[in-house]
C-alpha positions in Angstrom: 306.4 43.0 125.9 304.0 40.5 127.4 300.3 40.6 126.5 298.6 42.5 129.3 295.2 42.4 130.7 292.9 45.0 129.3 292.2 48.0 131.5 288.9 49.8 131.9 290.6 53.1 131.1 291.9 51.8 127.8 288.5 50.5 126.8 286.8 53.7 127.8 289.0 55.5 125.3 287.5 53.3 122.5 283.9 53.4 123.8 283.6 56.4 126.1 279.8 56.7 126.3 279.0 53.6 128.4 275.7 53.6 130.2 276.2 54.3 133.9 274.2 51.2 134.7 277.2 49.2 133.5 279.3 50.3 136.4 281.4 47.0 136.6 283.1 46.3 133.3 285.0 43.3 134.7 282.9 40.6 132.9 283.5 42.2 129.5 287.3 42.6 130.2 287.6 39.0 131.3 285.7 37.7 128.3 288.0 39.6 126.0 291.2 38.4 127.8 289.9 34.8 127.7 289.2 34.8 124.0 292.5 36.4 123.0 294.5 34.2 125.4 292.8 31.0 124.3 292.4 31.6 120.6 295.0 34.1 119.4 298.2 33.5 121.4 300.7 31.5 119.4 299.2 32.7 116.1 302.2 34.9 115.2 300.6 38.2 116.3 302.8 40.7 118.3 301.9 41.3 121.9 300.9 45.0 121.3 298.5 43.8 118.6 297.0 41.2 121.0 296.5 43.8 123.6 294.7 46.1 121.1 292.5 43.2 120.0 291.6 42.7 123.7 290.6 46.3 124.0 288.4 46.3 120.9 286.8 42.9 121.9 285.9 44.3 125.3 284.3 47.3 123.6 282.4 44.9 121.4 281.0 43.0 124.4 280.1 46.3 126.1 278.3 47.6 123.0 276.3 44.4 122.8 275.1 44.8 126.4 274.7 48.6 126.0 273.0 48.9 122.6 274.4 51.7 120.4 271.8 54.0 118.8 272.1 54.0 115.0 269.3 56.6 114.6 267.5 58.9 116.9 264.5 61.3 116.6 263.5 63.6 119.4 260.0 65.0 118.7 258.8 62.0 116.8 260.2 59.8 119.5 262.0 57.2 117.5 265.1 55.1 118.0 267.0 52.4 116.1 269.8 50.3 117.4 272.9 48.7 115.9 272.1 45.2 116.9 271.0 42.2 114.8 271.0 38.6 115.8 273.4 36.2 114.3 276.1 38.7 113.2 278.4 37.9 116.2 281.6 40.1 115.9 280.3 41.8 112.8 277.4 43.2 114.9 279.4 46.2 116.1 282.1 48.4 114.7 284.2 47.3 117.7 284.0 43.6 116.8 284.7 44.4 113.2 287.8 46.3 114.2 289.0 43.4 116.4 288.7 41.1 113.4 290.6 43.6 111.2 293.4 43.7 113.7 293.6 39.9 113.8 295.6 39.2 110.7 295.7 35.5 111.5 292.0 35.4 110.6 291.1 33.4 113.7 288.4 35.8 114.9 286.8 35.9 111.5 286.8 32.1 111.5 285.2 32.0 114.9 282.7 34.6 113.8 281.7 32.5 110.7 281.6 29.2 112.5 278.1 27.9 112.7 277.3 26.7 116.1 274.6 24.1 116.6 272.8 23.7 119.9 271.3 20.4 120.8 268.3 20.9 123.1 268.1 18.8 126.2 265.0 18.1 128.2 265.2 16.9 131.7 262.3 15.9 133.9 262.9 17.0 137.5 261.0 15.3 140.3 260.8 16.4 143.9 262.4 13.9 146.3 259.0 12.8 147.7 257.4 12.2 144.2 256.7 8.6 143.2 257.5 7.4 139.8 
């Protein structure tokens, strides 16, 4: 069986309570496809496992965009959400599941990789400005 693109229906089975404002899930599905295709193919994982990893990764990206409540209160009007900066795939149970399914350890390695960002400042001038 070949690795297939993730379907919205499959992802909705994992994360069914998606905010209706996120009507187009295509960006999340494409992100998941891209990561698995680029990082996990050829790592010795079976196609069915790669497909399942794609589904869980897509659910992770959706959960990041549509924050999951970890605690709610009605009369006292309180809410807490399951998001913390810097946790990457460990930030959601969906990302954690994707890492668990990836027995090659590649996703965990990507999750742990420290990324540095070098700031760049550009001075833009209008075409009529003199130097």
